[in-house]
Every structure is written in C-alpha cells, then in structure tokens.
C-alpha positions as CSV (number, residue, x, y, z in Angstrom):
1,X,-149.6,-138.3,100.4
2,X,-152.3,-138.1,103.6
3,X,-153.4,-142.0,102.2
4,X,-149.8,-143.2,102.2
5,X,-150.3,-145.6,105.8
6,X,-146.0,-146.4,105.3
7,X,-145.4,-142.2,104.8
8,X,-147.9,-141.4,107.8
9,X,-146.0,-143.7,110.1
10,X,-142.9,-142.4,109.3
11,X,-144.3,-138.8,110.0
12,X,-145.6,-139.7,113.4
13,X,-142.0,-141.5,114.2
14,X,-140.6,-138.4,113.4
15,X,-142.6,-136.0,115.5
16,X,-142.6,-137.8,118.7
17,X,-138.8,-137.8,118.4
18,X,-138.6,-134.3,117.3
19,X,-140.8,-133.6,120.7
20,X,-138.5,-135.2,122.6
21,X,-135.8,-132.9,121.5
22,X,-138.0,-129.5,121.8
23,X,-137.6,-129.1,118.2
24,X,-140.0,-126.4,118.2
25,X,-137.5,-124.0,120.0
26,X,-135.1,-124.0,117.3
27,X,-136.8,-121.0,115.2
28,X,-137.1,-117.5,115.8
29,X,-138.8,-114.8,113.5
30,X,-137.2,-111.7,112.8
31,X,-135.2,-112.5,115.9
32,X,-137.9,-113.5,118.5
33,X,-138.5,-117.1,119.8
34,X,-141.2,-118.3,117.9
35,X,-141.7,-121.8,119.0
36,X,-143.4,-123.5,116.3
37,X,-142.8,-125.9,113.6
38,X,-141.9,-124.6,110.1
39,X,-144.6,-125.9,108.3
40,X,-146.9,-124.4,110.8
41,X,-145.7,-121.0,110.0
42,X,-145.9,-121.7,106.0
43,X,-149.3,-122.9,107.0
44,X,-150.2,-119.5,108.4
45,X,-148.8,-117.5,106.5
46,X,-151.0,-118.8,103.4
47,X,-154.0,-118.5,105.6
48,X,-153.1,-114.7,106.5
49,X,-152.8,-114.0,102.7
50,X,-155.5,-116.1,101.6
51,X,-158.3,-114.7,104.3
52,X,-156.5,-111.0,104.4
53,X,-157.7,-110.7,108.1
54,X,-157.8,-107.1,109.7
55,X,-156.9,-108.5,113.2
56,X,-155.3,-111.9,114.4
57,X,-156.1,-112.4,118.2
58,X,-154.0,-115.1,119.6
59,X,-154.3,-116.7,122.8
60,X,-150.4,-117.5,124.1
61,X,-147.7,-115.2,124.0
62,X,-144.7,-116.7,125.1
63,X,-141.7,-114.9,124.0
64,X,-143.5,-113.4,121.4
65,X,-142.3,-114.9,118.4
66,X,-146.0,-115.6,116.7
67,X,-147.0,-112.0,117.4
68,X,-144.2,-110.6,115.6
69,X,-144.5,-113.3,112.8
70,X,-148.5,-112.1,112.2
71,X,-147.7,-108.5,112.5
72,X,-144.8,-109.1,110.0
73,X,-147.7,-110.7,107.4
74,X,-149.8,-107.9,108.1
75,X,-147.4,-105.1,107.5
76,X,-147.2,-106.8,103.6
77,X,-150.7,-106.4,103.3
78,X,-150.7,-103.2,104.9
79,X,-153.6,-101.1,106.0
80,X,-155.2,-100.6,109.8
81,X,-154.4,-104.3,110.7
82,X,-153.6,-105.3,114.5
83,X,-152.5,-108.5,116.1
84,X,-154.1,-109.0,119.8
85,X,-152.1,-111.3,122.2
86,X,-153.7,-112.5,125.3
87,X,-151.2,-114.3,127.8
88,X,-151.7,-115.2,131.7
89,X,-148.3,-113.9,132.6
90,X,-146.6,-111.9,129.9
91,X,-142.7,-111.8,131.5
92,X,-141.3,-108.5,131.7
93,X,-138.3,-109.2,129.9
94,X,-140.7,-110.7,126.8
95,X,-143.0,-107.8,127.2
96,X,-139.8,-105.2,126.6
97,X,-138.2,-107.5,123.8
98,X,-142.0,-107.3,121.9
99,X,-142.4,-103.8,122.6
100,X,-138.6,-102.8,121.0
101,X,-139.5,-104.6,118.0
102,X,-140.4,-102.8,114.6
103,X,-143.6,-104.6,114.6
104,X,-144.5,-103.6,117.6
105,X,-146.6,-100.6,115.8
106,X,-149.2,-103.4,114.9
107,X,-148.8,-106.0,118.3
108,X,-151.4,-105.3,121.3
109,X,-151.3,-107.4,124.6
110,X,-153.5,-108.2,127.5
111,X,-152.4,-109.7,130.4
112,X,-154.7,-112.0,131.9
113,X,-156.6,-115.6,131.6
114,X,-157.9,-116.2,128.0
115,X,-160.6,-117.8,129.5
116,X,-161.5,-114.8,132.3
117,X,-164.6,-113.3,131.4
118,X,-163.3,-109.7,131.8
119,X,-160.7,-110.7,129.5
120,X,-162.9,-112.0,126.9
121,X,-165.1,-109.2,127.3
122,X,-161.9,-107.0,126.5
123,X,-161.0,-108.7,123.6
124,X,-164.5,-108.9,122.1
125,X,-164.4,-104.9,122.5
126,X,-161.0,-104.4,121.0
127,X,-162.4,-106.6,118.0
128,X,-165.5,-104.5,117.3
129,X,-163.0,-101.7,115.0
130,X,-161.9,-104.5,113.1
131,X,-164.2,-106.3,110.4
132,X,-162.3,-109.5,109.5
133,X,-160.8,-111.3,112.4
134,X,-158.5,-114.6,112.6
135,X,-158.2,-116.5,115.8
136,X,-155.0,-118.5,116.9
137,X,-155.5,-120.6,120.4
138,X,-152.1,-121.3,121.7
139,X,-152.2,-121.3,125.5
140,X,-153.2,-123.6,128.3
141,X,-153.8,-126.8,126.1
142,X,-155.8,-128.7,128.7
143,X,-159.7,-129.8,127.5
144,X,-161.6,-127.4,129.5
145,X,-159.6,-124.3,128.7
146,X,-159.5,-125.0,124.9
147,X,-163.1,-125.5,125.3
148,X,-164.0,-122.2,127.2
149,X,-161.5,-120.5,124.8
150,X,-163.3,-122.1,121.5
151,X,-166.8,-120.9,123.3
152,X,-165.3,-117.4,123.7
153,X,-163.4,-116.7,120.8
154,X,-165.5,-118.1,118.0
155,X,-168.4,-115.8,117.2
156,X,-165.3,-113.8,116.3
157,X,-164.3,-115.5,113.3
158,X,-167.0,-115.1,110.3
159,X,-167.0,-117.1,106.7
160,X,-164.3,-118.0,104.9
161,X,-161.6,-116.9,108.0
162,X,-160.1,-119.5,110.4
163,X,-160.2,-120.9,113.9
164,X,-156.8,-122.1,114.5
165,X,-156.1,-124.9,117.4
166,X,-152.6,-125.5,118.1
167,X,-151.3,-128.5,120.0
168,X,-153.9,-130.9,119.0
169,X,-151.5,-133.1,118.1
170,X,-150.7,-134.0,122.1
171,X,-153.6,-136.5,121.3
172,X,-151.2,-138.5,119.0
173,X,-147.9,-138.4,121.4
174,X,-146.9,-140.8,123.9
175,X,-148.2,-139.0,127.6
176,X,-144.7,-139.2,129.2
177,X,-144.0,-136.7,126.6
178,X,-146.6,-134.2,128.5
179,X,-144.7,-135.3,131.9
180,X,-145.3,-132.0,134.4
181,X,-147.9,-131.0,132.6
182,X,-151.9,-131.5,133.2
183,X,-152.8,-132.1,129.5
184,X,-152.1,-135.6,127.7
185,X,-154.2,-138.1,125.8
186,X,-157.7,-138.1,126.3
187,X,-157.4,-134.4,127.5
188,X,-156.2,-131.7,125.4
189,X,-156.9,-129.5,122.2
190,X,-157.9,-132.2,120.2
191,X,-160.4,-133.6,122.5
192,X,-161.7,-130.0,123.0
193,X,-161.9,-129.3,118.6
194,X,-164.1,-132.9,118.8
195,X,-166.1,-132.1,121.2
196,X,-166.8,-128.4,119.9
197,X,-167.4,-129.3,116.7
198,X,-170.4,-132.2,117.3
199,X,-172.1,-129.0,118.7
200,X,-171.2,-126.3,115.9
201,X,-171.9,-126.4,112.5
202,X,-170.1,-123.3,111.6
203,X,-167.0,-124.5,111.1
204,X,-165.1,-127.5,109.6
205,X,-161.5,-129.1,109.9
206,X,-159.3,-127.8,106.7
207,X,-158.4,-131.8,105.9
208,X,-156.3,-129.9,103.2
209,X,-153.9,-128.3,105.3
210,X,-153.1,-131.2,107.4
211,X,-152.6,-133.4,104.3
212,X,-150.3,-131.2,102.6
213,X,-148.2,-130.5,105.6
214,X,-147.9,-134.0,107.0
215,X,-145.7,-132.3,110.0
216,X,-148.0,-130.1,112.0
217,X,-148.7,-129.4,115.5
218,X,-152.1,-128.7,114.8
219,X,-154.0,-131.9,113.0
220,X,-157.5,-131.5,113.0
221,X,-156.9,-128.1,114.2
222,X,-157.1,-126.1,110.9
223,X,-160.8,-124.9,111.5
224,X,-162.7,-122.9,108.8
225,X,-165.8,-121.1,109.2
226,X,-168.1,-122.1,106.6
227,X,-171.2,-120.1,107.7
228,X,-171.9,-116.8,110.3
C-alpha cells in the first residue's frame, strides 16, 4: 500500500481537503474534543497496548480529549499509571471539564511552556516515579520549539517505547493552510524530527505505522526508541 503511488497521491489530496474542512475537530473521546484523526487515535491505542507505559507525557492539552483518551487506555491496563499534560495556557473551562471527568483520577496537568527550563525540570521530577514513559509532542509546531522539546523529553523514553511527534504533516501541506500561524513548510515538526534524528541514534522512524495508516498527521513522527 505504501508503495502504491496512485493511492498515496489520493491520500495526499484527501489530507489537504480534510485540513481545509478542519476535519480533526469533528471527534470526541468520552465527551471531550480530541482534535486528532481517527487513524492516529487507533495507532496510539496500539502503541499504548504494546508498550504498557506507566506514564504518558503529552505537550499540548487543548480541550483535554487526548489526555482523557490516554487515561482511559491506561485505566484498562490497570495499575498505578498516569498521564501528565503540559500546556502554556490551560483555559479555565477546559481545566474544569477535565477535572470533572471520570478519567481525571489518572491525569495531572502543568501550566507553562513545555520548553521552559523550570517546566522541563518539573516533568522530569514527576517522571522519576515511573519506570516506562511514552512521550507525545503536540504543542507549538515551529521547528525551534519542537527541537527543544525533542532534546528535553527524549531522555525520558527508553528502549521499546515511543516518542510521537504530531503534525509533521505540515511539511506536506500548502502554506496557506498554516495562515496566521508561525509554522509552515521548512519550519515545522517534520524538519525538527529530521534534525533530531541526524544527531541522535537512539530513535528510528517506525515506518510500519505510517505505512498501514496512510492517513496520518504524523508522517515520520512515530519514533521508536531502539537503545537506552
């Protein structure tokens, strides 16, 4: 499927159209807007079930749908597992809705920039109590910001777990779809991932995930840790 050029072209055209229609805003997870594509939601479920993480760290909270999603899968796994979300601005109505959700018992939140040194220290201190960590980056999508996140949080991820970078698809989309945003082609999570992998041999792109999804906002963004 990944080698079918016609199918890949159709997929690209569909992706462009879906972004124009704000397709990812159509979905909720257990009542909270998740702002993700269903394919990536399924991929994350598969990763979580395979990795069995004790802690999932997510940079970027928005409405909290992803936090609730991760917490619900960890609830099925059982044990003392948690989700830690970091966002520069946790809006009060979103915070209240997340705190009122049944899955909040597994959720923790830190307000502040994910690349601020003090915030990074807080996340690392929180993670010390957990053995197996999975990291998801989905906040500011500029190259510089994502590069700093990659350097700051990749040490938390050990062999067999994943560091997932969302919205690498920006590199494949027309710049007008990023209007009024600082990221665009040449300055986005994909370029940050390429620079990171050029100097870090602990992670490799899991091409099998992207190949079977076809539709994903994270091409080249599913990074598997292959050594400590």
